[in-house]
VOGU-3710 file (C-alpha; in Angstrom, 3 decimals, decimal comma):
1> xxxxxxxxxx> 20,695/21,731/-54,853  18,529/24,743/-54,525  18,660/26,236/-51,025  15,193/27,289/-49,618  14,469/30,967/-49,812  13,846/33,003/-46,709  10,407/34,370/-46,554  9,862/38,079/-46,617  8,033/37,869/-43,217  10,708/35,749/-41,392
11> xxxxxxxxxx> 10,772/37,962/-38,295  7,057/37,523/-37,876  7,110/33,831/-38,852  9,943/32,951/-36,424  8,202/35,040/-33,745  5,152/32,628/-34,186  7,474/29,613/-33,985  8,982/30,907/-30,747  5,467/31,574/-29,347  4,691/27,964/-29,754
21> xxxxxxxxxx> 7,659/26,922/-27,553  7,573/23,541/-29,251  11,000/23,350/-30,830  12,853/20,942/-28,612  9,752/19,918/-26,702  8,711/16,333/-25,749  6,809/14,220/-28,293  2,902/14,134/-27,779  0,579/11,426/-28,716  -1,883/14,013/-30,108
31> xxxxxxxxxx> 0,509/14,705/-32,960  1,874/11,096/-33,158  -1,740/10,080/-33,803  -2,020/12,392/-36,975  1,314/11,221/-38,441  0,482/7,471/-37,795  -2,847/8,004/-39,575  -1,176/9,889/-42,484  1,389/7,103/-42,986  -1,371/4,611/-43,150
41> xxxxxxxxxx> -3,803/6,591/-45,402  -1,170/7,292/-47,845  0,845/4,274/-47,627  4,149/6,025/-47,117  7,005/4,944/-44,751  7,556/8,450/-43,451  5,092/11,021/-42,150  6,051/14,214/-40,210  4,884/17,226/-38,349  7,759/19,632/-38,812
51> xxxxxxxxxx> 8,513/23,135/-37,397  11,039/25,433/-39,189  12,890/27,772/-36,776  15,635/30,001/-37,585  18,347/27,461/-38,530  16,657/23,945/-38,193  13,850/21,717/-39,017  12,469/20,066/-36,014  10,279/17,000/-36,043  7,390/17,365/-33,499
61> xxxxxxxxxx> 6,182/14,056/-34,638  7,972/11,506/-36,787  6,957/8,226/-38,163  9,651/6,157/-39,929  12,473/8,577/-39,322  14,902/8,322/-36,370  16,425/11,712/-36,298  14,784/14,647/-34,316  15,891/17,463/-36,672  17,903/18,503/-39,753
71> xxxxxxxxxx> 19,536/21,792/-40,760  17,026/24,112/-42,356  18,954/24,719/-45,521  18,620/21,110/-46,639  14,957/20,823/-45,497  12,286/20,062/-48,218  9,728/21,629/-45,718  11,781/24,879/-45,618  10,864/25,266/-49,309  7,170/24,301/-48,509
81> xxxxxxxxxx> 6,661/27,223/-46,116  7,397/29,698/-48,952  3,954/28,768/-50,458  0,542/28,672/-48,900  -0,399/25,581/-51,076  0,873/22,005/-51,000  4,419/21,393/-52,385  4,434/18,179/-54,285  7,694/16,531/-55,603  6,549/13,382/-57,544
91> xxxxxxxxxx> 10,109/12,350/-58,232  12,983/14,164/-56,680  15,603/12,503/-58,769  14,280/14,351/-61,758  13,150/17,594/-60,055  15,721/20,429/-60,820  15,439/21,801/-57,322  16,110/18,477/-55,499  17,943/16,044/-57,892  21,330/16,672/-56,216
101> xxxxxxxxxx> 19,982/17,036/-52,667  22,059/14,784/-50,232  18,949/12,853/-48,942  18,195/12,112/-52,747  21,486/11,116/-53,995  22,271/9,381/-50,651  20,634/7,804/-47,639  17,529/7,646/-47,234  17,145/8,205/-51,038  13,990/10,303/-51,145
111> xxxxxxxxxx> 11,941/10,202/-54,251  8,538/11,439/-53,340  7,648/14,340/-51,131  4,381/16,085/-50,361  4,370/18,970/-47,716  1,175/20,875/-46,662  2,132/24,049/-44,898  0,483/24,593/-41,343  -0,234/27,905/-39,818  0,050/29,278/-36,261
121> xxxxxxxxxx> -0,942/32,993/-35,511  -1,400/33,532/-39,332  2,268/32,582/-40,143  3,492/29,427/-41,941  5,451/27,689/-39,088  6,027/24,212/-40,561  4,318/21,333/-42,473  2,685/18,111/-42,394  4,631/16,108/-44,895  4,719/12,626/-46,499
131> xxxxxxxxxx> 7,857/11,087/-47,811  8,420/7,848/-49,826  11,512/6,085/-51,352  9,564/5,649/-54,718  8,164/8,131/-57,037  4,461/8,892/-56,496  1,631/11,338/-56,802  -1,553/12,397/-55,016  -4,959/12,603/-56,457  -7,207/15,729/-55,836
141> xxxxxxxxxx> -9,098/13,702/-53,220  -5,707/12,690/-51,404  -4,601/16,400/-51,599  -7,894/17,305/-49,820  -7,273/14,651/-47,235  -3,727/15,913/-46,578  -5,119/19,441/-46,167  -7,693/18,226/-43,703  -4,971/16,447/-41,642  -2,960/19,579/-41,776
151> xxxxxxxxxx> -5,896/21,538/-40,330  -6,049/18,988/-37,570  -2,356/19,749/-36,759  -3,213/23,472/-36,723  -6,100/22,909/-34,369  -3,763/20,926/-31,958  -1,141/23,776/-32,107  -3,741/26,008/-30,592  -4,424/23,694/-27,638  -2,173/23,355/-24,661
161> xxxxxxxxxx> -2,380/19,728/-23,775  0,757/19,243/-21,700  0,416/19,923/-18,001  0,683/23,559/-17,039  4,154/22,918/-15,350  5,496/21,353/-18,642  4,113/24,266/-20,710  5,604/26,974/-18,258  8,896/25,336/-18,367  9,096/25,180/-22,064
171> xxxxxxxxxx> 7,895/28,813/-22,424  10,769/29,953/-19,833  13,579/28,304/-21,901  15,049/29,096/-25,216  15,630/26,369/-27,807  19,171/25,430/-26,780  18,102/25,132/-23,128  15,034/23,048/-23,943  17,275/20,773/-26,089  19,366/19,965/-23,069
181> xxxxxxxxxx> 16,227/18,566/-21,360  14,925/16,271/-24,108  16,085/12,887/-24,953  16,892/12,952/-28,623  16,133/9,343/-29,294  12,690/9,001/-27,782  11,751/12,691/-27,693  10,579/12,128/-24,193  11,993/14,310/-21,301  15,461/13,229/-20,228
191> xxxxxxxxxx> 16,513/12,548/-16,535  17,589/16,104/-15,994  14,261/17,411/-17,407  12,167/15,086/-15,396  14,144/15,930/-12,137  13,201/19,698/-12,856  9,570/18,895/-13,507  9,135/16,474/-10,645  9,997/19,334/-8,213  7,473/21,736/-9,952
201> xxxxxxxxxx> 4,702/19,176/-10,437  4,898/18,053/-6,765  4,912/21,717/-5,511  1,719/22,426/-7,339  0,116/19,191/-6,051  1,084/20,007/-2,476  -0,607/23,495/-2,823  -3,678/21,626/-4,223  -3,536/18,773/-1,738  -4,094/16,417/-4,631
211> xxxxxxxxxx> -3,054/12,849/-5,300  0,128/11,982/-7,425  1,377/8,774/-9,019  4,949/7,746/-9,866  5,758/4,803/-12,208  9,055/3,293/-13,168  8,829/1,356/-16,368  11,545/-1,189/-17,594  11,766/-2,984/-20,916  12,054/-6,614/-20,114
221> xxxxxxxxxx> 15,148/-8,228/-21,363  16,099/-5,251/-23,349  19,867/-5,973/-23,189  19,444/-9,337/-24,795  17,289/-7,947/-27,618  19,884/-5,131/-28,087  22,807/-7,652/-28,208  21,022/-9,958/-30,552  19,724/-7,519/-33,185  22,076/-4,518/-32,700
231> xxxxxxxxxx> 21,909/-0,957/-31,492  19,966/0,378/-34,482  17,116/-2,055/-33,847  17,489/-1,385/-30,152  17,028/2,322/-30,672  14,020/1,785/-32,877  12,394/-0,342/-30,017  12,922/2,459/-27,505  11,402/4,964/-29,777  8,415/2,710/-30,445
241> xxxxxxxxxx> 7,983/1,889/-26,619  8,083/5,505/-25,708  5,388/6,328/-28,321  3,208/3,486/-27,017  3,673/4,762/-23,467  2,308/8,263/-24,566  -0,602/6,580/-26,398  -1,573/4,753/-23,111  -1,255/7,766/-20,765  -3,191/11,108/-20,358
251> xxxxxxxxxx> -2,055/14,085/-22,385  -0,944/15,847/-19,282  1,175/13,077/-17,852  4,886/13,481/-17,672  7,055/10,913/-19,476  10,827/10,767/-19,211  13,596/8,301/-20,364  15,131/7,820/-17,005  17,872/5,401/-17,983  19,015/3,155/-20,932
261> xxxxxxxxxx> 15,835/1,216/-21,174  13,939/2,724/-18,210  11,175/5,290/-18,332  9,712/7,401/-15,481  6,063/8,489/-15,446  4,593/11,269/-13,228  0,901/11,713/-13,126  -0,674/14,571/-11,243  -4,339/14,316/-9,888  -3,952/10,537/-10,116
271> xxxxxxxxxx> -5,160/8,481/-7,201  -3,805/5,047/-6,664  -6,613/3,259/-8,569  -6,144/5,440/-11,570  -2,339/4,844/-11,388  -2,769/1,138/-11,344  -5,295/1,221/-14,237  -2,716/3,331/-16,217  0,191/0,947/-15,383  -1,888/-2,074/-16,473
281> xxxxxxxxxx> -2,676/-0,270/-19,908  1,037/0,518/-20,293  1,880/-3,244/-19,985  -0,989/-4,228/-22,360  -0,126/-1,557/-24,962  3,450/-2,860/-25,321  2,866/-6,565/-25,039  -0,266/-6,487/-27,229  1,544/-6,592/-30,507  5,407/-7,040/-31,538
291> xxxxxxxxxx> 7,511/-4,192/-32,490  8,094/-4,190/-36,277  11,550/-3,075/-37,216  12,346/-3,537/-40,993  11,393/-7,261/-41,522  11,624/-8,094/-37,823  8,652/-8,745/-35,510  10,109/-8,555/-31,892  7,705/-9,282/-29,042  8,257/-7,170/-25,963
301> xxxxxxxxxx> 6,910/-6,867/-22,489  7,245/-4,314/-19,645  7,713/-4,228/-15,910  6,196/-1,438/-14,132  6,418/-0,321/-10,452  3,691/2,070/-9,204  3,234/4,152/-6,157  0,759/6,839/-5,320  0,414/9,382/-2,513  -1,637/12,418/-1,445
311> xxxxxxxxxx> 0,854/15,238/-1,909  1,217/16,352/1,754  4,203/18,147/3,200  6,174/14,971/3,943  6,115/13,689/0,380  9,369/14,085/-1,457  10,192/13,275/-5,009  13,169/10,943/-4,068  10,900/8,952/-1,769  8,220/8,603/-4,457
321> xxxxxxxxxx> 10,791/7,353/-7,061  12,477/5,029/-4,506  8,999/3,490/-3,692  8,230/3,082/-7,264  11,659/1,514/-7,829  10,980/-1,077/-5,079  7,665/-1,846/-6,602  9,478/-2,457/-10,061  11,911/-4,742/-8,205  8,912/-6,700/-7,003
331> xxxxxxxxxx> 7,462/-6,998/-10,513  10,869/-8,311/-11,920  11,051/-10,789/-8,946  7,529/-12,059/-9,722  8,561/-12,898/-13,299  8,254/-9,576/-15,097  5,640/-8,672/-17,721  3,296/-6,919/-15,335  2,811/-4,193/-12,788  3,153/-4,056/-8,927
341> xxxxx> 1,748/-1,285/-6,637  3,507/-0,278/-3,516  1,803/1,943/-1,034  3,730/5,127/-0,246  4,906/5,386/3,416
//
């Protein structure tokens, strides 16, 4: 296997990656929307937005792939960033640079790869790439489409869509410390990360005197599904649920995996009626269609507990979470598959 070369401008390139502060950051719907579209347009099982840092390939968005990162020295995309143009591998099994690659000779048995480099601050920081398990090619029209989607990714890289507090926290931390705050399975904030953000977000809301909303979200009967189909299917369900939650919420809302099958949502500048609307949309987005894993179609529902408050001096994050937890209990007691609002007191 030919290892990817290190670009001559590596110092400037990694400085641009660092400036993004996106390696080990939470997944975002704005990038997931692009990879979902790419997977459908090109009819491939895997579509990725990748960022290549000093020693790893990080997947900012991943359709059809369960791992959050790979080492840089085995990344197809680390080859792609050595060129301004599309890297097209029609059949990796016969390509001299990749035929003995571990992802070609072993799981997941990659055959086709197309990686369009993406730029930030004039540097090639990663790719929008397509992967398939059978050989393939792209027409000139398809190549243009992939370039257009990559340009869309580049536009998103220039936009700060997370809340200011999430962005500031990511910028304050290095990759290793960010990694400790992100759930590797769902690429949402983990409980530790959310606990940090709750304090920051609430402090800002208190200064502004604005409304905030907290939701606790539970996947109904997840244990039974996990026991019946196994942990691999269970993991895929949690990844899909997290992605659907992001698609139903506003870009600035904070999503965390708060427990095994429990998620916590914090929404700033969100009065009670808006919080209840978002909660209903979460329930509808998950129950509206089954989760497809391999050849299985698994119907799911959610139970949601919601509370909202004007962020005055007596409002504490623990009280908000406890009130949302009581509302979640009410939803479960009423039969699940819905949401309950409890006024904060």
